[in-house]
N, C-alpha and C positions, 0 to 999 in steps of 0.2 A: 313293348312294353315293360317298362321297370316294374319287376318283382316286388321290389322294396314299396311301391308308391299305388295305391288301389285306386284306378279313374273312377268315378260314379259314372253309371250306365244305362244308357237306354238302349236295350237290343232290337236290333232288324230280325222280324222273326217273317218267312217264310213260311207258311201251313200244311202247302202240299209238299208231301215226304215222298221221295222215287225209290226209297230204300224198299227192299223187300220186307212184307209184313208174314208173320207167321198165320198160322190158320187162327180166325177169329168166328164168336157168336153175336148178334147184337142184340142188346138187352134197352128194352126203352125204360125210360125211369121217369115219375112224374112228382113236382111239390120239390126237387131238393132244393136247401135251402142254406144259404151261408148270411151271416151278418159281421159288420167289424163298426167300433164305437168311434165316432168321429169327436176328437181332440183337439187343443191347440197345435198340437204335433200333425196328425193328421188329418187333413182337409176329407170336404165332403167326397171330391173325387174319387181321392185314394183310398179313401173308406170305401168306396162303390167298388175299384177295382180289387179291393183284398176281400168284400164280402162274395164277389165275383169267383173267387177264385176258391173261396169257402164251398161255394155252392157247386162246383164243378167238382172238388172234391167229395163231396157228399154223395154227387152222382153215381162216381167212382163207387163211393162205398154200398151204396144202396145195388148198384148192379154185381155185388160181391168180390171186386176189385180193390180186397183191404190190405193187402199186404203190397208196399214200396209206393203207397201215392202218391204222385209227381204227377203234378199240372203246371201248362203253361197257358200266362192271359190269353193268346192272342193277338198281341197289340203288334201295330205296326206302327213305325215309326218313318216319318218321308220329311225331309229336310226341303226347308224352301229358304233360300238365304240362308239366316245364320238362324233361322226359327226351326226346331222340330214340332210337328204337326201330329197328331198322333190320332190315329182312325183305331177301333175295338171290331174285332172279330168277332163274330158269335156264333160261327164254323171252325169247323178242324181245329177243334183244341184237343191238342196233343196231351196222351199224358206217359209215363210208363205203365206197362200192365193195361191198359185202356187206351182208347181214344174218345172223346166226348163230342160229338157232333149236335149244339145249340139249337131244340126248335125254338123255344120260346122262351123268353127272359122278362120279370118285371121285376122290376127297382122303386123300395117302399124308402122311406125315409120314419123310423120307429121313436119316438120317447121311451124310455123303459123311467116308470117311476119310481122302481125300488133301486136303481142305478144315480135315476137322475142324472141319465146320460142319454143322448143323439143315436141313434143306431143308422147305419144304412144298412138295407133286407135287400138281397136276391134272390128269388126263385128262378129256377128254370126245369123245362122239361128237357130232355137231353134221350138222346140215342149213344148207347156205350157198346163199342166195339171193342168184346171182351177175349183176352187172349186166353187159351184151353189150358195151355202146359205152363205147371209154374211149380214153383219150388217154397212151398209155403214157409219153412223153414231160413230160408236165407233174407236174410235184410239187413239195411244198412241205416245203422244209428246213430244220428249226429244231436248234438246238444250243445247248447251253449251261443246259438246264433241270433242275437236281439234284431227287434223288428227295428229298430230304430239305433244309429250312429251319429254324433256328430263328426266334423271335419275335423281331423288328425288322430280319432280312434283311432286304436291299432286293433285289427280282427284276430281273432283267434277262436278254437271251437273245440269239441272232443268229438272223436267216433269211436264206434266198435261196429264190425262187422258179425252179423249171427249166422252161424251154418256150418261156413267153411272159410278156412284160408284163402284170402284175394288179392286181387291186386287192384289201386285206386287211380283213376282220373279224377282232376280237379281242374273245373272249367269255370270261366268268370268272362263277361262279355260288358263292354262299355262303346260309347259312341264312336269311338274308333275302331273298332272288332273285338277281336276276343283273344285270348291268350289260356294256355293249359300253364298251370299252376304248377300244379303236380303229377307226376316228377319234373324235378330240374334238376339245374347245375350244379346244386349243393343238396337237392335230396334225390338219389337215385331211386327206379325203380323197385321197391322192395315188397315181397310177400306178407303181406298184413297177416296176423295169426287170427283165427277167429275167437270170438269174445274176448278181445285182449284191446283195453282202450288205451287210444293214443290222441295223443293234441295235436291240433293243425297251429302253425307251421311243426312240420316235424322237426326241423334243426331250429335250433338260436341266430344260424347265418341269414334267417328270410326273416322278415319285418312286413306285414301286409296292413299299411297306415291308407284311412281314408282320405281320400283329396276327391274335392270336386272343382269341376272345370268355370264353373257359374255359379251365380248369387241364389238361384234356384236350388231348393232340395232333387237330390238326382236320384233313382233307380237302379239298383246294383243287382243283378239275376247271377247266381251262381248255382253250380250242379255238382255233383258227386256221384262217378260211376263206379261201383265194383263189382267186377268181373270174375267169375273164377278160376281164369288160364289168363295167362299173359297175353290180352289182345292190343296191341301196338294201332294207335291212333297218328298216323303220317300224313292227313291232310289239310289244309289251309283250314286254322281254328275260325270259323263261322257256324251260326248256329245252324243250318241247313244240315252242315258236313257232321255235326257233330250229333246231329238227330236220324241223319243216318247212319253211322256207325254204332247206335245204341241200339237203333231198329234191326241192324246187320244179325245181333247177336242175339241168340236163342231166350226167350225169356227168362227159361228155368236159371239161365248161364250167368244172369245178371239181376242188380239192385240197384238203385238211386235214389237220391237225395237232392231236391231243388226248393230255392227258395228264394224271393225276393226281399231284398231290404234297402233302406232309406239312410241316405244321407244328408241331413239337417246342414 
């Protein structure tokens, strides 16, 4: 994968992970709700996906997983000929700091008279597997990631690790596979100082430019994982392998950031 050209992504998700998990307590959550505005850029389907993600984040918050909330749609993409047919799993949705098992899901369309806008609203009941051991002072803060990019836009953001000097891994996934964008040939693995703001990419020699493979909008999924110790990732970069690596690290020694963005 060319690091100078980011391809639009639809990731392949397998939600059953064989990695060792740390001690967890189940917490039942009812009525966790998320909503997302429908617009010219965001379709009904896309708004529902984002509202579902927000509902799962809210379930984590209600269960007490407040720090480093990181969720995954649980989207499974299957290729048939040249088409991608998407199915959505309501179970086994993984999250850093907890695992959300969605029991009930309600989807509504709500018209907001104040903003004169249509919203997709998703309400869920769930069981959150909550990890007990956590460092509440340890967090990865990322700013400047937009929800929507146009083809040809250059991706940049800033990040700051709170609490402890850390090492960073930056993963992206697309329909052709995954890639570890940092560290790389031009940007070596470097200890990041706590509370210091860094720009991504770190070097002017690296340029992350958004490109699409087709005419339709593309989904891009990104993960940044900070660790207190220098823990290398040496496997093939697949979504499942990355999650195995993440869950093999004690919860109090890692923090993460996840986001899904669109290229129009």
